[in-house]
C-alpha positions in Angstrom: 3.0 -61.7 -38.2 2.9 -64.5 -35.6 0.9 -63.7 -32.5 2.9 -63.2 -29.3 2.6 -66.0 -26.7 1.2 -65.1 -23.3 3.9 -64.0 -20.9 2.6 -66.5 -18.4 0.3 -69.2 -19.8 -0.8 -70.2 -16.3 -2.5 -66.8 -15.8 -6.2 -67.0 -14.9 -8.5 -64.2 -14.1 -7.4 -64.0 -10.5 -3.7 -64.0 -11.4 -4.4 -61.4 -14.1 -6.0 -59.2 -11.5 -2.9 -59.5 -9.3 -0.7 -58.8 -12.4 -2.6 -55.5 -12.9 -1.3 -54.3 -9.5 2.2 -55.7 -9.9 3.1 -54.9 -13.6 0.6 -52.8 -15.5 2.4 -53.0 -18.9 2.6 -56.8 -18.6 -1.1 -56.8 -17.7 -1.9 -54.7 -20.9 0.2 -56.9 -23.2 -1.3 -60.1 -21.7 -4.9 -58.7 -21.9 -4.4 -57.7 -25.5 -3.1 -61.2 -26.3 -6.0 -62.8 -24.6 -8.4 -60.7 -26.6 -6.6 -61.6 -29.9 -6.8 -65.3 -29.0 -10.5 -64.8 -28.0 -9.9 -66.2 -24.5 -12.5 -64.0 -23.0 -13.1 -66.2 -19.9 -9.5 -65.5 -18.8 -9.9 -61.7 -19.0 -9.7 -59.4 -16.0 -13.0 -57.7 -16.9 -13.2 -55.4 -13.9 -9.8 -53.7 -14.6 -10.3 -53.9 -18.4 -13.6 -52.0 -18.0 -12.0 -49.5 -15.7 -9.2 -48.8 -18.1 -11.5 -48.4 -21.1 -13.7 -46.0 -19.1 -10.5 -44.2 -18.1 -9.5 -43.8 -21.7 -12.8 -42.1 -22.4 -12.4 -39.7 -19.4 -8.9 -38.9 -20.5 -10.0 -38.0 -24.1 -12.7 -35.8 -22.7 -10.3 -34.1 -20.3 -7.9 -33.4 -23.0 -10.7 -31.9 -25.1 -11.8 -29.6 -22.3 -8.2 -28.5 -21.7 -7.6 -27.6 -25.3 -10.9 -25.9 -25.6 -10.3 -23.7 -22.6 -6.8 -22.7 -23.9 -8.3 -21.7 -27.3 -11.1 -19.7 -25.6 -8.7 -18.0 -23.1 -6.3 -17.0 -25.9 -9.2 -15.7 -28.1 -10.3 -13.5 -25.2 -6.7 -12.3 -24.6 -6.4 -11.6 -28.4 -9.7 -9.6 -28.4 -9.2 -7.6 -25.2 -5.4 -7.0 -25.1 -4.9 -5.7 -28.7 -1.6 -4.0 -27.7 -0.2 -7.2 -26.3 -1.0 -9.6 -29.2 1.9 -11.8 -30.1 2.9 -14.6 -32.5 3.1 -16.8 -29.4 -0.6 -16.3 -28.7 -1.4 -17.0 -32.4 0.7 -20.2 -32.2 -1.0 -21.3 -29.1 -4.5 -20.8 -30.6 -3.5 -22.7 -33.8 -1.8 -25.5 -31.9 -4.8 -26.2 -29.6 -7.2 -26.0 -32.5 -5.0 -28.6 -34.3 -5.3 -30.8 -31.2 -9.1 -30.4 -31.2 -9.2 -31.3 -34.9 -7.2 -34.4 -34.3 -9.5 -35.4 -31.5 -12.5 -34.9 -33.7 -10.9 -37.0 -36.5 -10.2 -39.8 -34.1 -13.5 -39.6 -32.3 -16.2 -37.6 -34.2 -18.6 -38.0 -31.3 -16.4 -35.7 -29.3 -17.8 -32.8 -31.4 -21.1 -33.3 -29.7 -19.4 -33.3 -26.3 -17.6 -30.1 -27.3 -20.9 -28.4 -27.8 -22.2 -29.6 -24.5 -19.2 -28.2 -22.6 -18.6 -25.0 -24.4 -20.4 -22.7 -21.9 -18.6 -24.3 -18.9 -15.2 -24.2 -20.6 -15.8 -20.5 -21.5 -16.4 -19.7 -17.9 -13.1 -21.4 -17.0 -11.4 -19.6 -19.8 -12.9 -16.3 -18.7 -11.6 -16.7 -15.2 -8.1 -17.7 -16.4 -8.0 -14.8 -18.9 -8.8 -12.4 -16.1 -6.2 -13.9 -13.9 -3.5 -13.9 -16.5 -4.2 -10.5 -18.0 -4.9 -8.7 -14.7 -8.0 -7.3 -16.3 -11.2 -7.2 -14.3 -13.4 -10.2 -14.8 -16.3 -7.9 -15.7 -14.4 -6.8 -18.8 -15.1 -10.2 -20.4 -18.6 -11.1 -21.5 -20.5 -13.5 -19.2 -21.5 -15.6 -22.2 -19.0 -16.6 -24.9 -18.8 -14.0 -27.6 -17.5 -16.7 -29.9 -19.6 -19.4 -31.6 -18.3 -22.9 -31.7 -17.7 -22.5 -35.4 -15.4 -19.5 -34.7 -13.6 -21.3 -31.9 -12.7 -24.2 -34.2 -12.1 -22.1 -37.3 -8.4 -22.2 -38.0 -8.4 -18.7 -39.5 -10.7 -16.9 -37.0 -9.2 -14.3 -34.7 -11.5 -11.7 -33.1 
């Protein structure tokens, strides 16, 4: 497959920085092309670094969100037995699936998951209390679920 020619061969680092603000998609395509052609001196390193760091933050944010949803629904499942539904089971399964995909793509996120489990549980505990109308004190202060249980596709309390 032939490589794509730069959209503007006259682009230098300063012009590329300006392109970042004017047309992000053009900036991405141009940056990718410069990398493929190993024209490193022409790269807009400042914005490239910012975008790469942003990708990492985005992945971590998605992981936190999915973990909180699983934890919240596990709490609801355990403490609202009479209100259990297939919708809750689906939500737990779907967000576990998302976590599994994250771990397949970036195994190092599993370590991060362990680091944030306690904080995510606190968020899930508050959300579960808000959503169920149950008193926050009903839910344990510390997670009653191990990380293995949280990620186990078959576990329900």
